[in-house]
N, C-alpha and C positions, 0 to 999 in steps of 0.2 A: 367781492371784487369791487375795490374801491375804484372810483372815478368813471362809474358808468353810466354818469348821468346823460341824459341824451334829451336833447332841445326838439322835439318836432311840432310845431306853431303848425304847418299846413296840413298835418295828419290829425290834428287836434288832441295829441297827447304830450304830454312831458314823463317821461321814465326817469325817476330819480334814485340814485344811492342813496342808501341811509347814511354813510360814514360820511359822502358830501355834504349831504342835511346836516347832521352834527356839527362838521367840520368849518360850515357857513357858506350858503349858496351866493352866488354873484349879488351885491348891493344889498344883502341882509345879512343879521348876526347868527351866530350859531346856533342851528335847531329851528330855526324861524323858516315854517315849510310854505301855509299859506294865510293870506289876510291881510287887511289894509296897509301894511308896512312895504307891500309891493307894487310895483309901478300899476297904473291901470291897463296898459296892454300886455302885462306879464300874466299867464296862465295860472299864476298863483296866487293873484289877485282875489280878495273876496272882503264883501263888507259886510258879510251876514255872519262872520265867524272865523276865529284863527285857528290854525294848526300848529304845535310844536313839537317837534320830535328832538329830544333831548337826551345828555347824560351827565356824569358828576361836571362836567369842565362846565355846562350852562346851566346848570340847576341853579333857581333861586334859591338863597338860605334866609333872605331877610322876612321880618313880618309883615301881612298884608292881610286884608279883609276882603280882598276879591268883588268890591262893589264896582269899579269899572268895569268888569266883565261877565257879571252875573254867576252864574252856573258853571263849574269847571271838571270836565271830565278830565281823568285821569289814568292811563290803563300803564301797567307795570310789563315792560317787554323783556328785561332782563334786570339780576340782581334785585334787591332788597330795596323797597322805599320807605321810608318812616314821617309819615304824615304826623307833625305834630301841630294838635289844636290848643290853642291860648284862650286866653281871657285878660281882661287889661284889669288888674290891682286896684285897690280903695283909691291912689295916688294919680288914677287915668292914666297914667304914660308909662305904666311899667308891665309888661306882661309875664303872667305867670301861665306855665305850662298845665292845661288842662287836661290830655289825654295824649295818650301816642299809637297809633295805630299803622302796623305793620303789614306792607304789603309784597308781597311777591311775583315771578313772573305768574302772568296770566289773571292776576288781579286787576281789578279796576275799583274806583271810588268818585263819586260826585260831589263834589265841597258846593255850599249854598254859598251864594253870597253875604257878607256879612261876619261868616265865620276866619278869627285870626289864625293865621296856618302859616308855618315854618316846614322845610323837609330836611330830612338826613338821609342821607343810602349809601349803599356799598361803593367801591369803586367801579364795579362794573355795571352799575345801574345805567337803564335805558327806558326810556319813560315814552310816552304821547299824551300831549294836553291838546283837547279841542274847548273852546270857549267861545263867546260873542265878545268882543270889547269895546267900547264908543271910542275911537280914536278919532280925530279930527280929518 
């Protein structure tokens, strides 16, 4: 039932529709649910952690090491997510694949900071990420 996001500041809750989140809520990029990227008066604002609920359209595909966000919890809700772990080669610039971990629905993974990672997924992937990021 897309389009059922309901804002009820006065009653102390914000009811969100997953499709609205994945398409992008007002003022944020697709998939961004909670974190310091929301304005301080928004119930989605948090300095302690960030939550992203994403699909193939907003999935990051680049190599990153997660040092800016600490441990990263990823829950696969639908489809298949392949977590590609990498290591730097001797030239110090090129990333080589060290391991691939395939996750299906109802599977979770926690990635430590400093581990190079990239992602591949099926077209129907839906996942949730929780992490603590240092943002201004």
